C-alpha positions in Angstrom: -12.0 80.5 212.6 -13.1 83.6 210.0 -9.9 84.6 209.1 -8.3 81.2 207.9 -11.4 80.7 206.2 -10.8 84.0 204.6 -7.1 83.0 203.7 -8.2 79.9 202.3 -10.8 81.2 199.9 -7.6 83.4 198.9 -5.3 80.5 198.4 -7.8 78.7 196.6 -8.4 81.8 193.9 -4.9 82.0 193.7 -4.3 78.5 193.1 -7.1 78.5 190.1 -5.4 81.5 188.6 -1.6 80.0 188.7 -3.5 76.4 186.6 -5.3 79.2 184.0 -1.7 80.7 183.8 -0.5 77.2 183.6 -3.0 76.5 181.0 -1.9 79.2 178.7 1.4 78.8 178.7 1.4 74.8 178.0 -1.2 75.9 174.7 1.3 78.8 173.7 3.9 77.4 171.7 7.7 78.2 172.2 9.0 81.6 170.6 10.4 81.2 167.4 13.8 83.2 166.4 14.1 85.5 163.5 15.3 83.0 161.3 12.0 81.0 161.1 10.7 80.5 157.8 7.3 79.2 156.7 6.6 77.4 153.8 3.9 75.8 152.0 4.6 72.3 150.4 2.8 71.2 147.4 2.9 67.8 146.2 1.5 67.2 142.4 -1.2 64.8 141.4 -0.3 60.8 142.2 -1.6 57.5 140.4 -3.7 56.6 142.8 -7.4 58.0 143.3 -6.8 59.5 146.8 -3.7 61.4 145.3 -4.9 62.5 142.6 -5.7 66.1 142.9 -2.6 66.7 144.9 -1.4 67.6 148.6 -0.8 70.6 150.4 1.6 71.2 153.7 3.0 73.6 156.0 6.8 73.2 156.4 8.5 75.4 159.7 12.1 75.9 159.4 14.0 77.6 162.6 17.8 76.8 162.9 17.9 78.5 165.7 15.8 76.1 167.9 16.3 73.8 165.9 12.8 72.9 164.7 12.3 71.5 161.1 9.0 69.5 160.5 5.7 69.7 158.3 2.5 70.3 159.2 0.3 67.6 157.4 -3.6 68.1 157.5 -4.4 65.5 155.6 -4.1 62.4 157.3 -6.2 59.8 159.3 -6.0 56.9 162.1 -5.8 53.6 160.0 -5.8 52.0 163.6 -9.3 53.3 164.1 -11.0 49.7 164.6 -14.2 51.6 163.1 -12.1 52.9 160.5 -14.0 51.5 157.6 -17.2 51.7 158.8 -16.4 55.3 159.5 -15.3 56.3 155.8 -18.1 54.5 154.5 -20.7 56.3 156.2 -19.0 59.7 156.0 -17.7 60.2 160.0 -13.6 59.2 159.9 -12.1 62.0 161.1 -9.3 63.7 159.4 -6.4 65.1 161.4 -3.0 68.0 161.6 0.0 65.4 162.2 3.3 66.9 162.1 5.9 64.6 160.4 9.7 64.9 159.4 10.0 66.7 156.5 11.9 63.6 154.8 9.0 61.4 155.3 7.2 63.6 153.3 9.7 64.3 150.5 10.3 60.7 150.1 6.4 59.7 149.4 6.7 62.0 146.5 10.0 60.4 145.0 8.7 56.6 145.8 5.1 57.9 143.8 6.9 59.9 140.9 5.4 63.0 142.4 6.8 66.5 141.8 7.4 68.6 145.0 7.3 73.2 145.4 8.4 75.0 147.8 6.8 78.8 148.4 8.5 80.6 151.3 6.3 83.2 152.8 7.3 86.7 153.4 6.0 87.3 156.7 6.4 89.5 160.1 8.0 87.6 163.5 4.8 88.5 164.8 2.8 86.5 162.0 5.3 83.9 162.3 4.7 83.4 166.0 0.9 83.4 165.7 1.1 81.0 162.9 3.2 78.7 164.9 0.7 78.9 168.1 -2.2 78.4 165.7 -0.8 75.2 164.4 0.9 74.0 167.3 -3.0 74.7 169.3 -4.6 72.8 166.5 -2.3 70.0 167.2 -3.1 69.2 170.8 -4.9 66.1 171.2 -8.6 67.4 172.1 -8.1 69.7 168.7 -5.8 67.8 166.1 -9.1 66.0 164.7 -11.6 67.6 162.3 -14.2 66.5 160.0 -12.8 66.6 156.7 -15.1 68.1 153.9 -14.0 67.2 150.4 -14.8 71.0 148.8 -14.8 73.0 152.1 -12.8 71.8 154.6 -9.8 69.6 153.9 -5.8 69.7 154.2 -5.5 72.6 151.6 -8.2 75.0 152.7 -7.2 74.7 156.0 -3.8 75.8 155.3 -5.8 79.2 153.5 -7.3 79.8 156.5 -4.2 79.7 158.8 -2.6 81.8 157.1 -5.9 84.0 157.2 -5.9 83.9 160.8 -2.2 84.8 161.1 -2.2 87.8 159.0 -5.5 88.9 158.9 -6.4 91.8 157.1 -3.1 92.6 155.8 -3.0 89.3 153.8 -4.8 89.9 149.9 -4.9 87.1 147.7 -5.8 89.7 144.8 -8.2 87.2 143.1 -10.0 88.0 140.2 -13.5 87.1 139.1 -13.3 83.8 137.2 -13.7 84.4 133.4 -15.4 81.1 133.0 -17.6 79.9 135.9 -16.8 76.6 137.5 -18.5 73.9 139.3 -16.8 72.2 141.8 -17.1 69.3 140.1 -16.1 71.1 136.6 -12.7 71.6 138.8 -11.9 68.2 139.7 -12.6 66.9 136.3 -8.9 67.6 134.5 -7.6 65.9 137.1 -9.1 62.6 136.4 -8.6 62.9 132.7 -6.5 59.7 132.7 -9.2 58.2 135.4 -12.4 57.3 133.2 -13.9 55.3 135.2 -12.7 57.1 138.5 -14.5 59.9 137.0 -17.5 58.1 136.2 -17.6 56.7 139.6 -17.1 59.9 141.3 -20.1 61.3 138.6 -22.2 59.0 140.1 -21.6 59.2 143.5 -21.4 63.1 144.2 -25.4 65.3 144.0 -26.5 68.5 142.9 -23.9 70.4 145.4 -21.0 69.0 143.4 -22.5 71.4 140.9 -22.7 74.5 143.0 -20.5 77.8 141.1 -17.3 78.0 143.6 -15.5 81.1 144.2 -12.0 81.7 143.2 -11.5 81.7 146.9 -13.2 78.5 147.5 -11.0 77.4 144.2 -8.3 77.1 146.9 -9.3 73.5 147.6 -7.4 72.0 145.1 -3.2 72.2 145.8 -2.6 73.4 142.7 -5.1 76.4 143.3 -3.5 77.1 146.3 -0.4 77.5 145.3 -1.4 79.9 142.6 -2.8 81.7 144.6 -0.5 82.4 147.5 1.7 83.1 144.6 -0.7 86.0 143.4 -1.0 87.0 147.2 0.2 90.2 148.7 1.3 91.2 152.7 0.9 94.7 153.8 3.8 95.8 155.7 4.9 99.3 156.9 1.9 100.4 155.1 3.1 98.7 151.7 1.7 96.0 149.5 4.7 92.8 149.0 4.5 89.5 148.1 3.5 87.0 150.1 6.0 84.3 148.8 9.6 85.9 148.6 10.9 82.4 147.0 9.6 79.2 144.7 11.3 76.5 144.1 11.0 72.8 142.8 12.4 70.8 144.7 11.3 67.5 143.8 11.0 66.3 140.3 8.9 64.0 138.5 8.7 62.2 135.2 5.9 63.1 133.3 3.4 60.1 132.4 3.2 60.0 128.8 1.5 56.6 128.7 -2.0 56.8 126.8 -5.0 54.2 127.7 -6.3 52.6 124.7 -9.7 53.5 123.3 -11.2 49.9 124.2 -10.2 50.7 128.1 -12.3 53.6 128.3 -15.8 53.7 129.4 -17.3 54.8 127.0 -16.0 52.2 124.6 -17.5 49.7 127.6 -20.6 50.9 127.8 -21.5 51.8 124.2 -20.2 48.1 123.4 -22.5 46.7 126.1 -25.2 48.7 124.8 -24.8 47.3 121.4 -24.8 43.3 123.1 -28.2 44.1 124.5 -29.8 45.3 121.4 -28.3 42.2 119.7 -29.6 39.9 122.4 -32.8 41.7 122.4 -33.4 41.9 118.4 -32.7 38.0 118.9 -35.2 37.2 121.3 -37.8 39.0 119.6 -37.2 37.5 116.4 -37.6 34.1 118.4 -40.3 35.3 120.6 -38.0 34.6 123.6 -38.7 36.6 126.7 -35.6 37.3 128.2 -36.1 37.5 131.5 -32.4 36.1 132.7 -31.4 39.4 131.2 -33.6 41.6 132.6 -33.1 40.0 136.5 -29.6 40.8 135.5 -29.6 43.8 134.7 -32.5 45.8 136.9 -31.5 44.1 139.8 -28.1 45.8 139.6 -29.3 49.0 139.0 -31.8 48.5 141.6 -28.9 47.4 143.9 -26.9 50.7 142.7 -30.2 52.9 143.3 -30.1 52.0 147.3 -26.5 52.7 147.3 -27.3 56.4 146.1 -30.3 56.3 148.6 -27.5 55.2 151.4 -24.7 57.9 150.7 -28.0 60.1 150.5 -29.5 60.0 153.6 -27.6 57.5 155.9 -24.2 59.2 155.6 -22.4 62.3 156.7 -20.6 63.0 153.6 -22.2 66.3 152.2 -21.3 65.9 148.6 -23.5 62.6 148.1 -26.9 64.4 149.0 -30.0 65.3 146.4 -28.3 62.7 143.7 -30.4 63.3 140.7 -28.9 59.8 139.2 -32.0 58.1 141.1 -34.2 59.1 138.5 -32.6 56.1 136.4 -31.4 54.2 139.5 -35.0 53.2 140.9 -34.7 50.6 143.7 -38.0 50.0 143.1 -36.9 48.0 140.4 -35.9 45.7 143.4 -39.7 44.8 143.5 -41.1 44.6 140.4 -38.2 41.7 139.0 -39.1 39.8 141.3 -42.9 39.7 140.1 -41.7 39.7 136.6 -39.6 36.3 137.5 -42.3 34.8 139.9 -45.0 36.1 136.9 -47.0 37.9 139.4 -49.5 40.6 138.5 -48.0 41.2 134.7 -50.2 43.7 134.2 -48.6 45.8 136.8 -45.4 45.1 136.0 -45.9 45.8 132.1 -47.3 49.4 133.2 -44.1 50.0 135.9 -41.5 49.3 133.2 -43.2 51.4 130.5 -43.5 54.5 132.9 -39.9 53.6 133.6 -39.1 53.9 129.5 -40.6 57.4 129.3 -39.0 58.2 132.5 -36.0 57.2 131.0 -36.6 58.9 127.8 -37.3 62.3 128.9 -34.4 62.5 130.6 -32.4 62.0 127.7 -34.7 64.1 126.0 -33.8 66.7 128.6 -30.5 66.1 130.0 -29.4 69.6 129.6 -31.8 70.7 132.2 -31.3 68.7 135.0 -29.7 70.7 137.8 -27.2 68.1 137.8 -24.2 67.6 135.6 -25.0 64.0 134.7 -21.8 62.0 133.4 -22.4 61.3 129.9 -20.9 58.0 130.0 -23.9 57.0 130.6 -26.0 57.7 127.7 -25.5 54.4 126.4 -26.6 52.3 129.8 -29.7 54.2 129.8 -30.5 53.3 126.5 -29.9 50.1 127.7 -32.4 50.1 130.5 -35.0 52.2 128.2 -34.5 49.3 125.3 -35.5 46.4 128.3 -37.9 48.1 129.5 -39.8 48.5 126.4 -39.0 44.8 125.4 -40.6 44.2 128.7 -43.7 46.1 128.1 -43.8 44.4 124.7 -43.5 40.8 125.9 -45.8 41.1 128.6 -49.0 43.3 126.7 -48.8 41.8 123.3 -48.2 38.4 124.4 -49.5 37.9 127.8 -50.2 34.1 127.6 -47.4 33.0 126.0 -45.5 35.1 128.8 -47.0 33.5 131.5 -46.4 30.0 130.0 -42.6 30.4 129.3 
């Protein structure tokens, strides 16, 4: 009986070891042939906001094993029943997808986006290590990841994959930047012709976007990743050789020569809005009108935007939206004092609040350059509008209290 138990234990250990070996073999990808090649595919920026920073993917070509596929870290599941909720709350998980290269090129062609290919100079061991890494990442339990626009996206993941596969033999030869650039300043050129989107992103991004990026961190953007690989070297047999042995433009595009008329740009719209409110305020001052309707719309909108900033700051996982100094002028407290103004309750307190709001905006404009966060200059005329109406509310209540109450 004792011998049987001992044999059963031995068999159990053997079975466990066999299962472990089987598990390891299932995770490890098949062996690549010597003809296998890995390339970086870079797609130029598109017209839509989600595509305006470009895109990166890894191409594998192995004619012997008939492998021809794209590893794309920039996808997400539209079929998720909580897709929109997770997107708003910053909990949407991106995933690695393996695709047909023709689909990516077709998409780029349809969107008039150029495509570039850079073939890597890797040893057979490095190719296999990279392939095993990508295939392991593609396992159902590994393919999803928490996206971070600046630190963990479709480009930075490719950079990190090459670093993993090549180790210390890979050198990006990055030189210190001649001019320090923040993450915000790095993305600004991509929004040159999308000023409303640029304004929206600047209003939503917090102080984290103003952190100075290192040249290594620049590679969160596909263009910088492509340039970083172009200048990189890899040590082989004691010699430094170029990481990219061949580079080509595989898909041309037609340059966008359209020019946005000045009257469609946010600076024109916001300055026009300020001048309009200035004219209305002058009319109301001249005819002794209080203008509660204008202040109700203006400060309710601003207060609601302040609530959105608070939501993005404290109730989401976006990371880049925390510590947003736009909250200085987009005060949610407006939503408390505007109803008091409309209902003519505690008007002296309301008067003091809007006088304080005027000085907050005044000093914000004076010390604009000293704020830790880079605020978008297009908001200046809107802030002037808020300051103007804050002072007018104070004037109408404090200087003509009785008339205001009877209005």
